[in-house]
C-alpha positions as CSV (number, residue, x, y, z in Angstrom):
1,M,-31.6,22.6,-1.2
2,D,-34.4,20.6,-2.4
3,Y,-35.8,23.2,-4.7
4,F,-32.4,23.6,-6.1
5,I,-32.3,19.7,-7.0
6,V,-35.7,19.8,-8.4
7,I,-35.0,22.9,-10.6
8,I,-31.6,21.4,-11.9
9,T,-33.3,18.1,-12.6
10,T,-36.1,19.6,-14.5
11,V,-33.9,21.9,-16.6
12,L,-31.6,19.0,-17.5
13,G,-34.6,16.8,-18.3
14,L,-36.0,19.4,-20.7
15,Y,-32.7,20.0,-22.3
16,F,-32.2,16.2,-22.7
17,H,-35.8,15.9,-24.3
18,W,-35.1,18.9,-26.7
19,W,-31.7,17.3,-27.8
20,L,-33.3,14.0,-28.4
21,Y,-36.0,15.6,-30.4
22,V,-33.6,17.5,-32.6
23,R,-31.5,14.4,-33.1
24,I,-34.5,12.2,-34.1
25,K,-35.6,15.0,-36.7
26,S,-32.1,15.0,-38.0
27,W,-32.0,11.1,-38.3
28,A,-35.3,11.1,-40.0
29,D,-34.3,13.6,-42.5
30,R,-31.1,11.7,-43.2
31,D,-33.0,8.4,-43.6
32,L,-35.5,10.3,-46.0
33,A,-32.6,11.5,-48.1
34,L,-31.0,8.0,-48.2
35,S,-34.2,6.4,-49.2
36,F,-34.0,8.1,-52.6
37,A,-30.6,6.8,-53.2
38,E,-31.8,3.1,-53.8
39,G,-28.5,1.7,-52.4
40,N,-26.2,3.4,-54.7
41,A,-23.1,4.7,-52.8
42,L,-22.5,7.6,-55.1
43,K,-26.1,8.6,-55.1
44,Q,-26.2,8.4,-51.2
45,A,-23.3,10.9,-51.1
46,Y,-25.2,13.1,-53.6
47,M,-28.5,12.9,-51.7
48,L,-26.8,13.8,-48.4
49,E,-25.3,16.8,-50.2
50,Q,-28.7,17.7,-51.4
51,L,-30.0,17.5,-47.7
52,S,-27.3,19.8,-46.8
53,C,-28.3,22.3,-49.5
54,A,-31.9,22.0,-48.6
55,K,-31.0,22.9,-45.0
56,A,-28.9,25.8,-46.1
57,Q,-31.8,27.1,-48.2
58,K,-34.1,26.6,-45.2
59,I,-36.6,24.3,-47.1
60,P,-39.5,23.7,-44.7
61,R,-39.9,20.1,-43.4
62,K,-43.1,19.7,-45.0
63,D,-41.7,20.4,-48.4
64,L,-38.4,18.4,-47.9
65,P,-39.8,15.1,-49.3
66,A,-40.9,16.6,-52.6
67,W,-37.7,18.7,-52.9
68,L,-35.4,15.6,-52.3
69,E,-37.5,13.7,-54.7
70,K,-36.9,16.3,-57.3
71,A,-33.2,16.5,-56.4
72,S,-33.0,12.6,-56.8
73,L,-34.5,12.8,-60.3
74,N,-31.8,15.3,-61.2
75,Y,-29.0,12.9,-60.4
76,Q,-26.6,12.3,-63.2
77,G,-24.6,9.3,-62.1
């Protein structure tokens, strides 16, 4: 029974850390996209849409800042 508890606790702990890592990456990407919006509510919506497009196109995370900056320069608002 002791091994069962240790295994379950370990698996749940690993899952929680993975989930937290994914959430933090998501929050960081969202904050990056919103940083290009400069407080403009319409541009914020546009940048979040561009972030979704970047994820759909599978833009690598290392290229994401440059891609979002280019998208923000194309904003026609």
